[in-house]
C-alpha positions in Angstrom: 25.5 -11.2 -15.4 24.3 -11.7 -11.8 20.9 -10.0 -10.6 20.6 -9.2 -7.0 17.5 -10.0 -4.9 16.7 -6.3 -4.8 17.0 -6.0 -8.6 14.5 -9.1 -9.0 12.2 -7.8 -6.3 12.1 -4.4 -8.3 11.4 -6.0 -11.7 8.4 -8.0 -9.8 7.0 -5.3 -7.9 7.3 -2.0 -9.8 4.6 -2.9 -12.2 2.3 -3.2 -9.4 3.4 0.1 -7.7 2.9 1.9 -11.0 -0.4 0.6 -11.4 -1.5 2.1 -8.2 -0.2 5.5 -9.6 3.0 5.6 -7.3 6.6 5.6 -8.1 8.9 2.7 -6.5 11.6 4.8 -4.8 13.6 2.2 -3.0 13.6 -1.5 -2.1 15.7 -3.0 0.7 16.0 -6.3 2.3 17.5 -6.2 5.7 18.2 -8.8 8.5 16.9 -7.8 12.0 17.8 -10.4 14.4 16.4 -13.8 13.0 14.0 -11.9 10.8 14.3 -10.3 7.4 12.4 -7.1 6.5 11.5 -6.1 3.0 11.2 -2.2 3.0 9.5 -0.7 0.1 9.5 3.1 -0.3 6.9 4.6 -2.6 5.9 8.1 -3.5 4.1 10.4 -6.0 3.9 13.9 -7.2 0.6 14.2 -5.0 1.9 12.2 -2.2 0.8 8.9 -0.8 -1.7 8.8 2.1 -2.5 5.9 4.3 -5.1 4.5 2.0 -2.8 4.3 -1.0 -0.1 3.0 1.2 -2.4 0.2 2.4 -3.7 -0.6 -1.1 -0.1 -1.0 -2.5 1.0 -2.8 0.5 -1.8 -5.4 0.0 -1.2 -5.8 -3.6 2.7 -6.2 -3.1 2.0 -8.9 -0.2 -0.3 -10.8 -2.5 2.2 -10.8 -5.5 5.0 -11.9 -3.1 2.7 -14.7 -1.6 2.2 -16.2 -5.2 6.0 -16.1 -6.0 9.2 -17.3 -4.3 11.0 -14.0 -4.6 11.5 -13.8 -0.6 12.5 -17.5 -0.5 11.1 -19.8 2.3 12.3 -17.8 5.2 9.8 -15.7 7.1 9.9 -12.0 6.4 8.0 -8.7 7.4 6.9 -6.3 4.6 7.1 -2.7 5.3 5.7 0.0 2.8 6.2 3.5 3.4 7.1 6.8 2.0 10.4 8.7 2.0 11.3 10.8 4.9 12.3 14.6 5.1 15.9 13.5 5.0 15.9 11.6 1.8 18.6 12.3 -0.9 17.2 14.2 -4.0 18.6 12.0 -6.9 15.9 12.0 -9.5 14.3 15.1 -11.3 10.9 14.0 -9.6 12.4 14.5 -6.2 13.4 18.0 -6.8 9.9 18.8 -8.4 8.3 17.4 -5.4 10.5 19.5 -3.2 9.3 22.9 -4.7 8.5 25.2 -2.0 10.3 23.2 0.7 13.5 24.1 2.5 16.2 22.0 0.9 19.9 21.8 1.8 22.5 21.2 -1.1 25.9 19.7 -0.5 28.2 21.0 -3.2 31.0 18.9 -4.8 33.6 21.1 -2.9 31.9 20.1 0.4 30.1 23.5 0.9 26.5 23.3 2.0 23.8 25.6 0.7 20.4 25.8 2.1 17.5 27.3 -0.2 
């Protein structure tokens, strides 16, 4: 069974994110020109302020530096929180959206704003 780079990175980084009291929502490795960008999206029930983002970013950077998970090529690490337009795919996403305006797209294509 083949494991993608994103899956390997998730296995490596998720314990660090969890240890900081955050959930690892998404990992993506993209090419931007000649550079690669590793985007890590984190969140929690109480949100993630800049200090928490900085702490987890330092921890992830240190872990990536001690492994060859990103290979030999240079890359930029971006750590942030999900935007307002993110899809609600997990029960925790719905819990975090309580008291917020959300738009649902139903299977028949109809949209409901609640």
